[in-house]
C-alpha positions as CSV (number, residue, x, y, z in Angstrom):
1,X,26.3,3.1,3.6
2,X,22.9,3.9,2.1
3,X,22.6,7.0,0.0
4,X,19.4,8.6,-1.3
5,X,19.6,11.3,-3.9
6,X,16.9,13.7,-2.8
7,X,14.7,15.3,-5.5
8,X,13.1,18.2,-3.6
9,X,10.5,19.6,-6.0
10,X,10.4,22.9,-4.0
11,X,14.0,23.5,-4.9
12,X,14.2,22.7,-8.6
13,X,12.5,24.8,-11.2
14,X,11.1,23.3,-14.4
15,X,12.9,25.6,-16.9
16,X,11.4,28.7,-18.5
17,X,7.9,27.2,-19.0
18,X,8.0,25.8,-15.4
19,X,8.9,29.3,-14.0
20,X,6.2,30.9,-16.1
21,X,3.6,28.5,-14.7
22,X,5.0,28.4,-11.2
23,X,5.8,24.7,-11.5
24,X,8.9,22.7,-10.5
25,X,10.6,20.4,-13.0
26,X,8.8,17.2,-11.8
27,X,5.4,19.0,-11.5
28,X,5.9,20.3,-15.1
29,X,6.9,16.9,-16.3
30,X,3.9,15.2,-14.5
31,X,1.5,17.8,-15.9
32,X,2.7,17.4,-19.5
33,X,2.9,13.6,-19.4
34,X,-0.5,13.5,-17.7
35,X,-2.1,15.5,-20.5
36,X,-0.6,13.1,-23.1
37,X,-1.7,10.1,-21.1
38,X,-5.2,11.5,-20.7
39,X,-5.5,11.6,-24.5
40,X,-4.2,8.0,-24.7
41,X,-6.7,6.5,-22.3
42,X,-10.0,8.2,-23.3
43,X,-11.7,4.8,-23.4
44,X,-10.9,3.9,-19.8
45,X,-13.6,4.0,-17.1
46,X,-13.4,7.2,-15.0
47,X,-11.9,9.4,-17.7
48,X,-14.6,12.1,-17.1
49,X,-14.2,12.0,-13.4
50,X,-10.4,12.3,-13.8
51,X,-10.8,15.4,-15.9
52,X,-13.2,17.0,-13.5
53,X,-10.9,16.2,-10.6
54,X,-8.0,17.8,-12.4
55,X,-10.0,21.0,-12.8
56,X,-11.0,20.9,-9.2
57,X,-7.4,20.7,-8.1
58,X,-7.0,24.4,-8.8
59,X,-9.4,25.1,-6.0
60,X,-7.1,24.1,-3.2
61,X,-3.7,22.8,-2.3
62,X,-2.9,19.1,-3.1
63,X,-4.1,16.9,-0.3
64,X,-1.4,14.4,-1.0
65,X,2.0,16.0,-1.8
66,X,3.7,14.7,-4.9
67,X,6.6,13.3,-2.8
68,X,4.1,11.2,-0.9
69,X,2.3,9.5,-3.9
70,X,3.2,5.9,-4.3
71,X,2.2,2.6,-5.9
72,X,2.6,-1.0,-4.9
73,X,4.1,-3.0,-7.8
74,X,1.5,-5.8,-7.3
75,X,-0.7,-3.5,-9.3
76,X,1.6,-3.7,-12.4
77,X,2.8,-7.3,-11.8
78,X,1.9,-8.3,-15.3
79,X,4.3,-5.7,-16.7
80,X,7.1,-6.8,-14.4
81,X,6.6,-10.4,-15.3
82,X,6.3,-10.2,-19.0
83,X,9.1,-11.2,-21.4
84,X,10.9,-8.2,-22.8
85,X,11.8,-10.3,-25.9
86,X,8.1,-10.5,-26.9
87,X,6.8,-7.0,-26.4
88,X,7.5,-3.3,-26.9
89,X,5.7,-2.4,-23.7
90,X,7.6,-1.8,-20.5
91,X,8.7,-5.0,-18.9
92,X,10.8,-6.1,-15.9
93,X,11.7,-3.9,-12.9
94,X,13.9,-1.4,-14.7
95,X,11.5,-0.4,-17.5
96,X,8.5,-0.4,-15.2
97,X,10.2,1.7,-12.6
98,X,11.1,4.2,-15.4
99,X,7.5,4.2,-16.6
100,X,6.1,4.9,-13.1
101,X,8.6,7.7,-12.6
102,X,7.5,9.2,-15.9
103,X,3.9,9.2,-14.7
104,X,5.0,11.1,-11.6
105,X,5.1,8.5,-8.8
106,X,7.9,9.0,-6.3
107,X,7.3,6.1,-3.8
108,X,7.5,2.5,-4.6
109,X,6.2,-0.5,-2.5
110,X,7.5,-3.8,-3.7
111,X,5.6,-7.1,-3.6
112,X,8.6,-9.3,-3.8
113,X,11.6,-9.2,-6.1
114,X,10.7,-11.6,-8.9
115,X,10.5,-10.6,-12.6
116,X,10.8,-12.3,-16.0
117,X,14.0,-14.2,-16.4
118,X,14.8,-12.4,-19.6
119,X,14.7,-9.0,-17.9
120,X,17.9,-7.2,-16.9
121,X,19.2,-8.8,-13.6
122,X,17.5,-12.1,-14.1
123,X,14.5,-13.8,-12.5
124,X,15.1,-13.0,-8.9
125,X,16.6,-9.9,-7.3
126,X,15.9,-11.1,-3.8
127,X,19.6,-11.1,-2.8
128,X,22.3,-8.6,-2.1
129,X,23.4,-8.1,-5.7
130,X,19.8,-7.8,-6.9
131,X,19.0,-5.2,-4.3
132,X,22.1,-3.2,-5.2
133,X,20.9,-3.3,-8.9
134,X,17.4,-2.3,-7.9
135,X,18.7,0.6,-5.8
136,X,20.7,1.9,-8.8
137,X,17.5,2.0,-10.9
138,X,15.5,3.7,-8.1
139,X,18.2,6.4,-7.8
140,X,18.4,6.8,-11.5
141,X,14.7,7.5,-11.9
142,X,14.3,9.6,-8.7
143,X,12.3,7.0,-6.8
144,X,12.3,5.9,-3.2
145,X,11.6,2.3,-2.0
146,X,9.1,2.7,0.8
147,X,8.2,-0.8,1.7
148,X,7.9,-4.5,0.6
149,X,5.3,-7.2,1.1
150,X,8.0,-9.8,1.8
151,X,9.1,-12.5,4.2
152,X,7.7,-12.8,7.7
153,X,8.8,-16.0,9.6
154,X,6.2,-18.6,10.0
155,X,7.8,-20.2,13.1
156,X,7.6,-19.0,16.7
157,X,9.8,-19.4,18.5
158,X,11.9,-18.7,15.4
159,X,13.9,-21.4,13.8
160,X,17.4,-20.5,12.9
161,X,16.6,-20.7,9.2
162,X,13.7,-18.3,9.6
163,X,15.8,-15.9,11.6
164,X,18.5,-15.9,9.0
165,X,16.1,-15.3,6.2
166,X,14.4,-12.4,8.0
167,X,17.8,-10.8,8.7
168,X,18.6,-11.1,5.0
169,X,15.3,-9.3,4.2
170,X,16.3,-6.5,6.6
171,X,19.7,-6.2,4.9
172,X,18.0,-6.0,1.5
173,X,15.6,-3.4,2.9
174,X,18.5,-1.3,4.1
175,X,20.3,-1.5,0.7
176,X,17.1,-0.3,-1.0
177,X,16.8,2.5,1.5
178,X,13.4,1.3,2.8
179,X,11.8,2.8,5.9
180,X,9.3,0.0,6.1
181,X,9.1,-3.8,5.7
182,X,6.0,-5.8,6.0
183,X,3.7,-8.5,4.7
184,X,0.4,-8.7,2.9
185,X,-1.0,-11.1,5.4
186,X,-2.6,-10.7,8.9
187,X,-0.5,-11.5,12.0
188,X,-2.7,-14.6,12.4
189,X,-5.8,-15.8,10.6
190,X,-7.4,-16.9,13.8
191,X,-10.5,-15.6,15.5
192,X,-9.3,-16.4,19.0
193,X,-7.7,-14.1,21.6
194,X,-5.0,-16.6,22.6
195,X,-3.7,-16.8,19.0
196,X,-3.5,-13.0,18.7
197,X,-1.6,-12.9,22.0
198,X,1.0,-15.2,20.5
199,X,1.1,-13.2,17.3
200,X,1.7,-10.0,19.3
201,X,4.6,-11.5,21.1
202,X,6.2,-12.6,17.8
203,X,5.6,-9.2,16.1
204,X,7.0,-7.3,19.0
205,X,10.2,-9.3,18.7
206,X,10.4,-9.0,14.9
207,X,9.6,-5.3,15.1
208,X,12.4,-4.6,17.6
209,X,14.8,-6.7,15.5
210,X,13.8,-4.6,12.4
211,X,14.4,-1.3,14.2
212,X,17.7,-2.4,15.5
213,X,18.9,-3.2,12.0
214,X,18.4,0.4,10.9
215,X,15.6,2.8,10.5
216,X,13.1,0.1,9.4
217,X,9.6,-0.1,10.7
218,X,7.7,-3.4,10.6
219,X,4.2,-3.3,9.3
220,X,1.3,-5.6,8.7
221,X,-1.2,-5.1,5.8
222,X,-4.7,-6.4,6.5
223,X,-7.8,-7.5,4.6
224,X,-11.3,-7.4,6.0
225,X,-11.1,-10.5,8.2
226,X,-8.7,-8.6,10.6
227,X,-11.5,-6.2,11.4
228,X,-14.0,-8.9,12.3
229,X,-14.8,-9.4,16.0
230,X,-12.4,-11.2,18.3
231,X,-13.7,-14.4,20.0
232,X,-12.7,-13.7,23.6
233,X,-15.6,-14.5,26.0
234,X,-18.7,-16.5,26.6
235,X,-19.2,-20.3,26.8
236,X,-16.3,-22.5,25.5
237,X,-16.6,-24.9,22.6
238,X,-15.4,-28.5,22.7
239,X,-11.8,-27.5,22.2
240,X,-12.0,-25.0,25.1
241,X,-12.2,-21.9,22.9
242,X,-14.4,-18.9,23.5
243,X,-17.5,-18.6,21.3
244,X,-18.6,-15.0,21.9
245,X,-17.1,-11.6,21.7
246,X,-16.6,-8.6,24.0
247,X,-17.1,-6.4,20.9
248,X,-13.4,-5.6,20.2
249,X,-12.2,-6.2,16.7
250,X,-9.1,-8.4,16.2
251,X,-6.8,-5.8,14.9
252,X,-7.9,-3.3,17.6
253,X,-6.9,-5.8,20.2
254,X,-3.6,-6.4,18.4
255,X,-2.9,-2.7,18.4
256,X,-3.5,-2.6,22.1
257,X,-1.0,-5.3,23.0
258,X,1.8,-4.5,20.6
259,X,4.5,-2.0,21.2
260,X,4.0,1.2,19.0
261,X,7.7,1.6,18.7
262,X,8.1,-1.7,16.9
263,X,4.8,-2.7,15.3
264,X,3.0,-0.6,12.6
265,X,0.1,-1.0,10.2
266,X,-0.7,-0.4,6.6
267,X,-4.4,0.0,6.3
268,X,-5.8,-1.1,3.0
269,X,-8.6,1.4,2.9
270,X,-10.7,-0.7,0.4
271,X,-10.6,-3.8,2.6
272,X,-11.4,-1.6,5.7
273,X,-14.6,-0.5,3.9
274,X,-15.4,-4.1,3.0
275,X,-15.1,-4.8,6.7
276,X,-17.5,-1.9,7.4
277,X,-19.9,-3.6,5.0
278,X,-19.5,-7.2,6.2
279,X,-18.7,-7.2,9.9
280,X,-21.5,-5.4,11.6
281,X,-22.7,-7.7,14.4
282,X,-21.3,-9.9,17.1
283,X,-22.7,-12.2,19.8
284,X,-22.0,-10.6,23.2
285,X,-21.1,-12.6,26.3
286,X,-24.8,-12.7,27.4
287,X,-25.8,-14.2,24.1
288,X,-27.4,-11.1,22.6
289,X,-26.6,-9.9,19.1
290,X,-25.1,-6.5,19.1
291,X,-24.5,-4.1,16.2
292,X,-21.3,-2.1,15.8
293,X,-20.5,-0.3,12.5
294,X,-16.7,-0.1,11.8
295,X,-15.3,3.3,11.2
296,X,-11.9,3.0,9.4
297,X,-11.0,6.7,9.8
298,X,-11.7,6.7,13.5
299,X,-9.4,3.6,14.0
300,X,-6.5,5.5,12.3
301,X,-7.2,8.7,14.1
302,X,-6.9,7.0,17.5
303,X,-3.3,6.0,16.8
304,X,-2.3,7.9,13.6
305,X,1.4,7.5,14.1
306,X,1.2,3.8,13.7
307,X,-0.1,4.1,10.1
308,X,2.9,5.2,8.0
309,X,1.5,3.6,4.9
310,X,-1.9,3.1,3.3
311,X,-3.2,1.2,0.3
312,X,-5.2,3.7,-1.7
313,X,-7.5,1.1,-3.4
314,X,-10.9,2.3,-4.7
315,X,-14.1,0.4,-4.8
316,X,-17.4,0.8,-6.7
317,X,-20.4,-0.2,-4.5
318,X,-21.9,-3.5,-5.6
319,X,-24.1,-5.1,-3.0
320,X,-24.7,-8.1,-5.2
321,X,-21.2,-9.3,-4.2
322,X,-19.9,-10.7,-0.9
323,X,-17.6,-7.8,-0.3
324,X,-20.0,-5.0,-1.3
325,X,-17.5,-3.4,-3.6
326,X,-15.8,-4.0,-6.9
327,X,-12.2,-2.8,-7.3
328,X,-11.7,0.0,-9.7
329,X,-9.0,2.6,-10.6
330,X,-8.4,5.2,-7.9
331,X,-10.8,8.1,-8.1
332,X,-13.4,6.2,-10.1
333,X,-15.2,4.5,-7.2
334,X,-17.4,5.3,-4.2
335,X,-14.9,5.4,-1.3
336,X,-14.7,8.9,0.0
337,X,-10.9,9.4,0.0
338,X,-11.2,13.2,0.3
339,X,-12.9,13.0,3.6
340,X,-10.5,10.2,4.8
341,X,-7.3,12.0,4.0
342,X,-8.6,15.4,5.2
343,X,-9.4,13.7,8.5
344,X,-5.7,13.0,9.2
345,X,-3.6,15.4,11.2
346,X,-0.2,14.2,10.1
347,X,1.2,14.6,6.6
348,X,3.7,11.8,7.1
349,X,1.7,9.1,5.5
350,X,2.3,7.4,2.1
351,X,-0.8,6.4,0.1
352,X,0.2,3.5,-2.2
353,X,-2.2,3.1,-5.2
354,X,-3.2,-0.6,-5.5
355,X,-5.7,-2.4,-7.7
356,X,-5.6,-6.1,-7.7
357,X,-7.7,-6.2,-11.0
358,X,-5.5,-3.7,-12.9
359,X,-3.9,-6.2,-15.3
360,X,-5.8,-6.5,-18.6
361,X,-4.4,-9.8,-19.7
362,X,-3.7,-10.6,-23.3
363,X,-6.7,-8.5,-24.4
364,X,-5.3,-5.3,-23.0
365,X,-1.6,-5.7,-21.9
366,X,-1.1,-2.0,-21.4
367,X,-4.0,-1.6,-19.0
368,X,-2.3,-1.8,-15.6
369,X,0.1,1.1,-16.5
370,X,-2.8,3.0,-18.0
371,X,-4.7,2.6,-14.8
372,X,-1.6,3.7,-12.9
373,X,-1.6,6.9,-14.9
374,X,-5.3,7.5,-14.4
375,X,-5.0,6.8,-10.7
376,X,-2.0,9.0,-10.3
377,X,-4.0,11.9,-11.9
378,X,-6.9,11.3,-9.5
379,X,-4.7,11.0,-6.4
380,X,-3.0,14.2,-7.4
381,X,-6.3,16.0,-7.8
382,X,-7.4,15.5,-4.2
383,X,-7.4,18.9,-2.5
384,X,-7.3,20.3,1.0
385,X,-10.5,22.3,0.4
């Protein structure tokens, strides 16, 4: 039986000081650790904007409730993988989870279950015993596992080995108390309608299997290519494949032919904006070149219930690059997250901070956790008005 020890901030007061300030224990803790961290990261990019955002937060209610703020551990993968015998910095799952809880995060998205072999639990926790150990740490630090970029079978129809491995992933997800399980890859890398039809058949099956295993929703996380235009019409090439597009984007088509009960999406808002920058034109069936500017928010609004998770990854405009943006800590870039999140009706979404470039390497080994603090402050500072 899975147990989750709830930590409802609206019910637990933060002592005498918390009562005086009208704060719960976690809010008080986050506020005080946030002030200390702000002093510690004055040299980081975006420090001024973080302070301004914190001041602005008094003007309205938080746009993202504290219980919804999360992080994918890929952002701090350097900390998870470093040898605890060679550093005083947090290392391995247990210490990093505690550090993230201290910052204020409540939701954790895994990116696999590997860590440094010298960390408690050993190199791999991708098994029943490892999941049980991870769950004990999550409970200890008041955290909730919300998802994982894990195993999605490559075969279709499924081989027995792939089916067994997927079922193990679902068992691990249920031990961890996850509501979601997914992947960091597109359902297919193809441009062609026929391949997306096959992918939809497979994902419908896997999604139903996941839901039948417990309250687990299957999700796909996508980069910009999934928002490029589907090749579904026009003259055929030498292999008999279409060469032109009706104007529908690949992932839009996938949404239309998958069962909303079983297949969900995690929009990476950064990569959706890269798609807006990159994928603007298509060749129509009559051979004319058409322009269609992608609107990430409109896509979500059309089927908001299918987006339980987001990657809250920020970008600074840089048109000298292919993608048009450089990844930066959340709240220090040019993506308008306030408008995006205000445009959603439901409050049942989990924004997971992600930054592929957060690790600072040997020159700055503390950087990824410092960026996690900065980004949490900025995520917290988004307001409803």
